[in-house]
N, C-alpha and C positions, 0 to 999 in steps of 0.2 A: 139833296134828299134831307128831309127833316126828321128822319127816324134812323136808327142804326141799320146797317147792312146786316141781314139776318142769314145765318147759316144753320140749317138743321143737320146735326152732326149725330149719327146713330150707328150702333152695332147692330147687325142683323144676320138671320140665316139666309140661306139661298132663297127661301120663300117669304123673305121680309118679316119674319117673326123677331120680336125684339125682347122677348122673354120666353121662358119655358125650358124644358129638359136639355135642349141642345147646348144651353150655355155651359153646362157641366161635362160636355163631351171633350175628348182630346183634340178633336178637329177645331173647337172654338177657342182652345187655349191661346194659340198665337194671336188671333184676332182680339181677344179680350185685353192682352198686354198692348197691342199695337193701338188700341182705341185711344188711350190717353197720349201716346206718342204723336199721333196725328192730330189730336186736339190741339197740342202746342203749336203746331205748325199754322193753325188757323188765326192765331194772333188776335183773339177776341178779348174784350175788356170785361166781359160778363158772360155768364151761362144761366140758362133758364130751365126750369122743370116745373111740373104741376104740383098740386097739393098731394095727391096720392104717392107719386114718385118721392116727393120730399119726405113724407111721414114715413114711408117704408124704408127709404135708404139713410135717412139722417136723424130723424127725431123718434123713431121707434114708437110711433102712433101716440106720442105724449099729448095729453089734453092740456090746453092753456088754463092756468089758475087765475080765473078772472075775479076782479073785486067789483061788485055791483055798486059799491060807494066810491069808486075811483072818480077823479075829476073828469068832467067832459070836455074834450078838446074840440077845436073846430074842425070841420071836415075838410082839411086842407092837406096837400101833400107835404111830406115831412122828410127831410134829409138829416138824419141823426149824426152822421159822420161826414162832415162837408168835404174833408180831404181824402176820402176813400178813393181808391183808384181801380180796384178789381171788386166784382159783384156776383152774388148769386141771386137771382131773381126768381121769385116763387109766386105762381097764379094761385091766389087763394082767395077767391071771390067773396065768401062769406066770413073769412076770418076764423080759421080752425086750427091752424097749426100750433102746437105747443113748443115754444122756444125756451132754452135756458142761456142761450148765447146769441150774440148778434153777428157771429161769424160761422162760416162753415169752412173746414180745411179738408178738402177731398183730394186724395191721391197726392200728386206732386204739383197741384195747381197753385198752392199757397192760400193764405186765408182770403176768404171771399166775404166781403160785407153784405148782409142780407137786405134785400129789398122786397117787400110784400107788395103785390099787386091786389087791391081790394075793389069792391064795388060798394054801393050804398047799403048793401045787405049786411055789411060788418058792423057789429055792435059797438056802441061807445066804449063799453068796457074792454072789447078787444083792441081798439085803438089806443086806449090808455095802457093796456098791457104792452103793446109794441113799444110805446113811448118809455114805459119803466125799463124795457130791456134795450133801449137805444137802438132799435130797429127801424130803418127807413121805411116808408110806405108811400104809395100813390093810389089815387082813386081814378078808376077808368070805367065810367058807367054807374048807372043807379041800380037797375034790375040785372040787365045784361052786361057782359063784360064787353068793353070796346078795346080790342086789341090794338088797332091803329093809334088810338089816343094813348094807350099805355106805352107803345113804342116810341111815340113822340115825346111823352114825358121823360122816358129813360135817357133819350138823347138831350133833352133841354135841361133837366135838373141834375143829371149825373155825368154828362158828357160821354155816354156810351156811343161809340160809333160803330163797333162791330160786336154782335151778339149771336152766341151759340144757343140754339133751342135744341134741347135733348130731353124732351118729355116723353110721356106715354103717347099711344096712337091718338088719343082724343086731343091731347094739347097740340100735337104736330098737326093733327087734321084741322084744328081751328085755325092755326096760323096759316095753312096751305088755303083754307076755305076763304080767308080774309085777304089773300094775295099778298102775303107778308113773307113769303120764303124766297130769298134771293139766290140761294145756293144750297145744294145737297152735298153732304160729305157722308158717304156710306162705308163702313167697314164691314165687309161681307165674309162670314166664316163659311167654309166649304162644307155645310151640312144642312140637310132637310129636316124639319120638325113638323109633324102633323098634329101636334097637341092643339086641341080645340079650345083650351081655356086661356091661352095667351093671345095678346092682340099684335097687330101689325103696325108698321112704321107709321102710316097715316090712316085714320079712321074718322068718318065725319060725325060729330056729335048730333044727336037727335035734336031737331028743332032748327038746325041751320039749313038754309037753302042750298040746293044743289048748285055746283059750279061747272063749267066745262073742264074737260081734261087738261091738266097743265103740262106744257111742253117745256123740256129742258135740252140744253146742248151740253155735249161732253167737254169737260175742261181736261181731265186726265184719268187715266186707268192704270194703276199700278198693281203688278202682282208681286206680293211680298212674302213674308215667312209662312210656312204651312198652307200654302196655295190661297192665303187670304188675299182678297181684293180690296183696294182703297179707290173708290169712284167719286169723282167730283163733277157735278153738273151745274151749269148756270141756267137760272130761270129765263125762259123766253117771255115777252111781253104778254101780259094778261089778256085773255079773250073776254068777251062780253058775257057777263053773268047770265046764266039761264033764267027764264021767268019762273 
């Protein structure tokens, strides 16, 4: 396989919510703690999130300080730290995330070097901004994001063999739609949440074509602390895309 083995690792409610009021309930407490414990068992070299998740959780919606007179760099992939071994990958097609560091230190995962996934819509000044902050980046598509190309480049340029996708529903749904989810790792809290403003584990972005339902085979099902479930599923071969 010329791309990483991709595991979607998520914390959910019983009705597949990945955010919302349930996260603060006593029933979700054990699941929130175990999410990181189980992440370590997946033994990935990188974890991926979307722009919105990244800005909300890590950069506090900071805007990049762009210099319109910055030097223009070739539209080529860039590995800022060639000897990095652990990564945080951010889907940021237009180049909007405001960074002050080229690493993220999240929970007990250790420092992760940032890789930005861009398209041709990212400005020259944003590319220069990433260079200034020693942040790696790859280009995957001109107007529309090409997730398969992005995954292939993550393997080829950075040696990533196992990648955890932990995005919002639209990022997860985009990977599912592209046939790029090899395994599901779901930490399920024993609580229901009918909040209508929060999204679910997989949601198809508007504009993407419909695909057939995706079948999975159960790898393991563990009942752990506080009636939390850890479910792991292996993807079955992809079916033919619907017209």
